[in-house]
C-alpha positions as CSV (number, residue, x, y, z in Angstrom):
1,M,65.3,31.8,183.4
2,L,65.6,28.7,181.0
3,A,62.8,26.0,181.0
4,D,65.2,23.6,182.3
5,G,65.7,25.7,185.6
6,H,68.9,27.3,184.7
7,V,69.1,31.1,185.8
8,A,71.4,33.7,184.5
9,W,71.6,37.0,186.4
10,G,72.6,40.3,184.7
11,R,71.9,43.9,184.6
12,G,68.4,44.9,183.1
13,F,68.1,47.9,180.5
14,G,65.3,48.8,178.2
15,A,61.7,47.9,179.0
16,E,60.8,46.6,182.4
17,G,58.6,43.5,182.9
18,E,59.0,39.9,181.6
19,A,58.6,38.1,178.1
20,V,58.8,34.5,177.0
21,G,60.5,33.2,173.9
22,E,63.0,30.9,172.4
23,V,66.6,31.8,173.1
24,C,68.9,32.1,170.0
25,F,72.1,33.5,169.2
26,N,73.3,35.9,166.4
27,T,76.9,36.2,165.4
28,A,76.7,39.4,163.4
29,M,79.3,42.2,164.5
30,T,76.9,45.1,163.2
31,G,73.1,45.7,162.6
32,Y,71.7,45.0,166.0
33,Q,68.9,47.5,165.3
34,E,68.0,45.7,162.0
35,V,68.0,42.3,164.1
36,M,65.7,43.6,166.8
37,T,63.1,44.9,164.2
38,D,63.2,41.9,161.9
39,P,59.9,40.3,162.2
40,S,61.5,36.9,161.6
41,Y,62.6,37.1,165.3
42,A,59.2,37.2,166.6
43,G,58.9,35.0,169.7
44,Q,62.6,34.9,170.2
45,I,65.2,36.4,172.8
46,V,68.4,37.2,170.8
47,T,71.8,36.5,172.5
48,F,74.3,38.7,170.6
49,T,77.8,37.2,170.6
50,F,79.6,40.4,169.6
51,P,80.0,42.2,172.9
52,H,79.8,45.8,171.9
53,I,76.1,46.2,171.4
54,G,74.6,49.7,171.2
55,N,77.9,51.5,170.4
56,V,76.4,53.2,167.3
57,G,73.0,54.2,168.9
58,V,69.7,53.8,166.9
59,N,68.2,55.9,164.0
60,D,64.8,56.0,162.3
61,E,66.5,54.9,158.9
62,D,67.5,51.4,160.0
63,L,64.3,50.0,161.1
64,E,63.4,46.8,159.0
65,A,59.7,46.8,159.8
66,R,56.8,48.6,161.6
67,V,55.9,45.5,163.7
68,D,57.5,43.7,166.6
69,G,60.5,41.4,166.0
70,A,62.5,40.0,169.0
71,V,60.9,40.1,172.5
72,G,64.3,40.9,174.0
73,C,68.1,40.6,173.9
74,V,71.0,39.5,175.9
75,V,74.5,41.1,175.8
76,R,78.0,40.9,177.3
77,E,78.8,44.4,178.0
78,D,76.7,47.2,179.6
79,V,75.3,49.5,176.9
80,T,77.2,52.7,176.9
81,Q,76.6,56.1,175.3
82,S,76.7,55.8,171.5
83,S,79.2,57.3,169.3
84,N,78.0,57.6,165.5
85,F,77.1,60.6,163.4
86,R,73.9,58.8,162.3
87,A,72.7,58.1,165.8
88,Q,69.5,59.8,166.9
89,G,69.1,58.1,170.2
90,E,70.4,55.4,172.6
91,F,69.8,51.7,172.3
92,G,68.5,51.4,175.8
93,A,66.0,54.1,175.7
94,W,64.8,52.7,172.3
95,L,64.2,49.3,173.5
96,A,62.3,50.8,176.4
97,A,60.0,52.7,174.0
98,K,59.6,49.5,172.0
99,G,58.6,47.5,175.1
100,K,61.8,45.2,174.5
101,I,63.7,43.9,177.5
102,G,67.5,43.9,177.5
103,L,69.8,42.0,179.8
104,A,73.5,43.0,180.1
105,G,76.5,41.4,182.0
106,I,75.7,37.9,180.9
107,D,78.3,35.3,179.9
108,T,77.2,35.2,176.2
109,R,79.9,32.7,175.1
110,A,78.7,30.3,177.9
111,L,75.1,30.8,176.9
112,T,75.9,30.2,173.1
113,R,77.9,27.0,173.9
114,R,74.8,25.9,175.9
115,I,72.7,26.6,172.9
116,R,75.0,24.8,170.5
117,L,75.1,21.6,172.8
118,S,71.6,21.4,173.9
119,G,69.5,23.2,171.3
120,A,67.7,26.6,171.4
121,P,65.7,26.6,174.8
122,N,62.5,28.2,175.8
123,A,63.0,30.9,178.5
124,V,61.8,34.2,180.2
125,I,63.6,37.2,180.2
126,A,62.8,39.7,183.1
127,H,63.8,43.1,184.2
128,S,62.7,44.7,187.5
129,P,64.7,47.5,189.0
130,S,64.1,46.0,192.5
131,G,65.8,43.0,191.6
132,K,63.1,40.8,193.0
133,F,61.7,38.1,190.9
134,D,59.5,34.9,191.6
135,I,62.0,32.7,190.0
136,P,59.9,29.5,190.4
137,A,56.9,31.0,188.6
138,L,59.2,32.4,185.8
139,I,60.8,28.9,185.3
140,K,57.3,27.4,185.3
141,R,56.2,30.0,182.6
142,A,59.2,29.1,180.6
143,A,58.6,25.4,180.7
144,A,54.9,25.9,179.8
145,W,55.5,27.9,176.7
146,P,54.9,25.5,173.7
147,G,57.8,26.8,171.6
148,L,58.1,27.7,167.9
149,E,57.5,24.3,166.4
150,G,53.8,24.2,165.2
151,M,53.4,28.0,165.8
152,D,52.1,30.3,163.0
153,L,53.5,33.7,163.7
154,A,53.4,35.0,160.1
155,R,49.7,36.0,160.5
156,V,50.7,38.0,163.7
157,V,53.4,40.2,162.1
158,S,52.0,40.4,158.5
159,R,50.4,43.6,157.1
160,H,46.5,43.5,157.2
161,E,46.0,45.6,154.1
162,V,47.2,45.7,150.5
163,E,50.0,48.2,150.1
164,S,51.6,49.9,147.1
165,W,55.3,49.9,148.1
166,E,56.8,53.4,147.6
167,G,60.3,53.3,148.9
168,G,63.5,53.1,147.1
169,V,67.2,52.9,147.5
170,W,69.1,54.5,150.5
171,T,71.9,56.9,150.2
172,L,74.0,58.5,152.8
173,G,72.6,62.1,153.8
174,K,69.5,61.7,151.4
175,G,67.6,58.9,153.1
176,Y,65.5,56.5,151.0
177,A,64.4,57.4,147.5
178,R,60.9,57.0,146.1
179,S,60.0,54.3,143.9
180,P,60.2,55.1,140.1
181,R,56.8,55.5,138.6
182,D,57.7,54.4,135.1
183,A,56.4,51.1,133.6
184,R,57.8,48.2,135.3
185,P,57.2,44.5,135.8
186,H,54.7,44.1,138.5
187,V,55.7,42.0,141.7
188,V,53.1,40.9,144.2
189,A,54.8,40.2,147.4
190,M,53.4,38.0,150.1
191,D,54.2,39.4,153.5
192,F,54.8,36.6,156.1
193,G,56.9,39.0,158.2
194,A,59.0,40.8,155.5
195,K,62.0,43.1,156.1
196,D,61.5,46.3,154.1
197,N,64.9,46.1,152.5
198,I,63.8,43.2,150.5
199,F,61.2,45.4,148.8
200,R,63.7,48.1,148.1
201,N,66.0,45.5,146.6
202,L,63.1,44.4,144.3
203,V,62.6,48.1,143.3
204,Q,66.3,48.5,142.6
205,A,66.3,45.4,140.3
206,G,63.5,47.1,138.3
207,A,60.1,45.8,139.7
208,R,57.0,47.8,140.8
209,V,55.8,46.2,144.0
210,T,52.5,45.6,145.7
211,V,52.5,44.0,149.3
212,V,49.7,41.8,150.4
213,P,48.8,40.3,153.8
214,A,50.1,36.7,154.5
215,Q,46.6,35.2,154.4
216,T,45.8,36.7,151.0
217,P,44.0,33.8,148.9
218,L,44.9,32.9,145.3
219,D,42.0,34.8,143.7
220,G,43.2,37.8,145.6
221,V,46.8,37.5,144.3
222,L,45.6,36.9,140.8
223,A,43.2,39.9,140.8
224,L,46.4,42.1,141.1
225,E,47.6,40.8,137.8
226,P,51.2,40.1,139.0
227,D,54.0,39.4,136.5
228,G,55.6,37.5,139.4
229,V,55.1,36.7,143.0
230,F,57.6,37.1,145.8
231,L,57.3,35.0,149.0
232,S,58.8,36.8,152.1
233,N,60.8,36.0,155.3
234,G,59.0,35.5,158.4
235,P,58.9,33.9,161.7
236,G,57.5,30.6,163.1
237,D,57.0,27.0,161.7
238,P,56.7,27.0,157.9
239,A,54.5,24.0,158.1
240,A,51.8,25.8,160.3
241,T,52.0,29.0,157.9
242,G,51.9,26.6,155.0
243,A,48.4,25.4,156.0
244,Y,47.1,28.5,154.2
245,A,50.0,29.6,152.1
246,V,51.1,26.4,150.5
247,P,47.7,26.0,148.5
248,V,48.1,29.5,147.1
249,I,51.6,28.8,146.0
250,Q,50.6,25.6,144.4
251,G,48.1,27.6,142.4
252,L,50.7,30.0,141.3
253,L,52.9,27.2,140.1
254,Q,50.2,25.6,138.2
255,R,49.6,28.9,136.4
256,D,53.4,29.2,135.7
257,I,53.7,32.5,137.3
258,P,57.4,33.2,138.2
259,I,58.1,32.9,142.0
260,F,61.0,34.0,144.3
261,G,61.2,33.1,147.9
262,I,63.4,34.0,150.7
263,C,63.7,32.2,154.3
264,L,60.2,31.3,155.2
265,G,59.2,32.0,151.7
266,H,61.8,29.5,150.6
267,Q,60.6,26.9,153.0
268,M,57.0,27.3,151.8
269,L,57.9,27.1,148.2
270,A,59.6,23.9,149.1
271,L,56.6,22.6,150.8
272,A,54.3,23.6,148.0
273,A,56.7,21.5,145.6
274,G,56.4,18.3,147.8
275,A,59.5,18.8,150.2
276,K,59.6,18.7,153.9
277,T,60.9,21.1,156.6
278,T,62.4,20.3,160.0
279,K,63.2,22.1,163.2
280,M,66.8,22.7,163.5
281,H,69.0,22.0,166.6
282,Q,70.3,25.6,166.9
283,G,69.4,27.3,163.7
284,H,71.6,29.7,161.6
285,R,71.6,33.4,162.6
286,G,74.4,35.9,161.6
287,A,76.0,37.7,158.9
288,N,78.9,35.6,158.0
289,H,77.6,32.4,156.8
290,P,79.2,30.9,153.7
291,V,76.9,29.4,151.2
292,K,77.9,27.3,148.1
293,R,76.2,27.7,144.6
294,L,76.1,24.2,143.2
295,D,76.0,25.2,139.5
296,D,79.4,26.8,139.5
297,G,81.0,26.3,142.9
298,V,80.8,30.0,143.8
299,V,80.7,30.7,147.5
300,E,78.6,33.7,148.8
301,I,78.9,35.2,152.3
302,T,75.4,35.4,153.4
303,S,73.1,36.7,156.2
304,M,71.0,34.2,157.8
305,N,68.1,33.9,160.4
306,H,66.1,30.7,160.6
307,G,65.5,27.9,162.9
308,F,63.8,25.5,160.4
309,A,65.2,24.2,157.3
310,V,64.2,22.3,154.2
311,D,65.1,18.7,154.4
312,N,67.6,18.0,151.6
313,T,67.8,14.3,152.3
314,A,64.3,13.6,150.8
315,L,63.8,16.2,148.1
316,P,61.2,15.2,145.4
317,D,62.2,14.6,141.8
318,T,60.5,18.0,141.0
319,V,63.0,20.1,143.2
320,I,66.6,20.9,142.4
321,E,68.9,21.8,145.1
322,T,70.9,25.0,144.2
323,H,72.8,26.1,147.3
324,V,74.0,24.5,150.5
325,S,75.5,25.7,153.8
326,L,79.3,25.1,154.1
327,F,78.9,25.1,157.8
328,D,76.7,21.9,158.1
329,G,75.5,21.0,154.5
330,S,72.0,22.0,155.1
331,N,69.9,23.1,152.2
332,C,70.1,26.9,151.4
333,G,68.4,27.1,147.9
334,I,66.1,25.3,145.5
335,A,64.5,25.5,142.0
336,V,61.3,23.8,140.8
337,K,61.9,21.8,137.7
338,G,60.0,23.3,134.7
339,K,58.9,26.4,136.4
340,K,60.2,29.9,136.9
341,A,60.2,29.3,140.6
342,F,63.3,29.4,143.0
343,S,64.2,30.4,146.5
344,V,67.1,30.8,149.0
345,Q,67.2,30.2,152.7
346,Y,69.4,33.2,153.3
347,H,68.8,37.0,153.2
348,P,70.4,38.5,150.0
349,E,68.9,42.0,151.0
350,A,71.1,42.1,154.0
351,S,74.1,42.4,151.7
352,P,77.0,41.1,154.0
353,G,79.0,40.2,150.9
354,P,78.1,43.1,150.3
355,M,76.7,42.4,146.7
356,D,77.4,38.6,146.6
357,S,73.6,37.9,146.4
358,F,72.0,40.8,144.5
359,Y,71.9,38.7,141.4
360,L,69.1,36.8,142.8
361,F,66.7,40.0,142.6
362,Q,68.0,40.5,139.1
363,K,67.5,36.9,138.0
364,F,63.9,37.2,139.3
365,I,63.0,40.3,137.5
366,E,64.7,39.2,134.2
367,S,62.4,36.0,134.4
368,L,59.2,38.2,134.3
369,A,59.9,39.4,130.7
């Protein structure tokens, strides 16, 4: 049930009940479990444009975080029995255990076109085996939901305690390695809704990682004696999260501490440097987004998930634009003049290239010397 009164009927699976959120679409052909456990999707209902969702089941190794991500998903085809040697369970049963609602049998092409033309709408997704719903009440609930603009969700999905990251690189048949314990540059990662694979990439690039909650004050970050600070991805409006995060980032910039940001972290570094962010019409979500690197013209195939963007029409003199989307020309990367601080809008840890963007982690670690 969309806030404008449009109703789309399908076949429910996963959890029963109802949930409200912003409807978006994701164009990736793989990685549905990673999408559903990405904290950046908090407050959102994901429409998968690829029709065969659930075909490889689920497993314990492909989770991106221990907190909730998307509230539900919409798919074209019914979820059938999985076929993959890594599967440990079925997608529908996993959604039910996670309290997430699924809806199959929807014309996802039509819904995606609706989002592209009219923007990402607020909606309620509902599943009842009886097939009985109070449609007017659900539409009213969708219309009353305030939306993501102005909403700080980072504090909801962030860790609440300081954590020494222990995970390393994944290999088939062996799972995730342990982080090396040798002397390494120390990265303090601010968790605004981070994907775990980001921390693994930092370790692979040569760092020792400590993860801190989103609302950690500047003194708390400095007390850990970081060689560099990482700003993670996350959900919600960057301006709302920036109310407490931007002063911390500005304090780090003043002390010339190297900084690397991804997605929400990219937007908040931009805010700290004097730039602005705006709500996008439909956002960028998928694993096939071409991004041009402006210094040498190289194009990276990237994974994206964002509904807000840095306004590249009004960048301050202190900010250099380093990357742009080849889909719509929107900003996809910045560097702060005179500082070892840079960030990108896309997700290099998702590796759709597959190794197009790993250089960013290496660049950050090399800057810590």
